Each structure stands twice: as C-alpha cells, then as structure tokens.
C-alpha positions, 0 to 999 in steps of 0.5 A, a space after each residue: 451835972 449828969 456824966 455821959 452814962 446818965 444820958 443812957 437813962 434819959 426817956 428819949 435816948 434810951 428806956 426802950 420799954 418805958 413810957 411818958 406815962 411810965 416816968 411821970 407822975 399824973 400830977 406833972 408840974 415845972 416843981 416836979 423837975 429840976 431843969 438841967 439845960 436846954 437841949 433845943 428851941 424852935 418856933 413852937 416849942 424847947 426841949 429841956 433836959 431835967 432830972 425827976 425830983 423823987 426818982 432822980 432820972 433824967 428825962 427829956 420834957 418838951 414844951 409847947 406854946 399853945 398860943 403860939 401853935 394857934 396863932 400860926 395855924 400849925 394845930 394840924 402838924 401837932 396832931 400828925 406829930 402825937 400820932 406819929 409818936 403814938 405808933 412809931 415802935 423804936 428803942 430810942 424813942 418813948 411811945 406815947 
C-alpha cells in the first residue's frame, strides 16, 4: 500500500510536467496496472488509485462507461470536461 510520500507521485496530484501520455504506454490495458483502491465513484465513472506494473508509479485512473454516457445523453458534458482538461495549466492537474 502506498505511503503518504508516494501520493506526491500520483499523476493527478503531482508531477506537474507530466502528461497522461508520458506516464502510460500506448497499449494500456487493465493488465498494465495493479488496482490499489477506488478513490471515487459517480454515475458515469470511477476513479481508482493504480500502480503501473513496469515503472511502479502511482496514477489516478478514471474509467468511464461509454454505454451509460450515451444512454444518459451526457456526451456533450464529457467533451466539455476533456476540452477543459486540455486547456488548464495547473501543477496539480495532468494535462491531456
């Protein structure tokens, strides 16, 4: 289990110069990471603390259910969230 010091390396909370593309390989699958704990859950997504199997870095992984997004007609909201994350420049948020 990660210690408090390890949380500084989590992509969403630290690593201001890193992007999601820098931290994860192109062929990312559930087998690429070890799921440590679920940190949050909502109607459309869950956020989990994961540890990459190769480089041992901790990351926050958001998994979204495409069928629920389409069924609940939330596609525009998802696009807005993505656009916002692409534009924001903050040390505690990973750029896309």
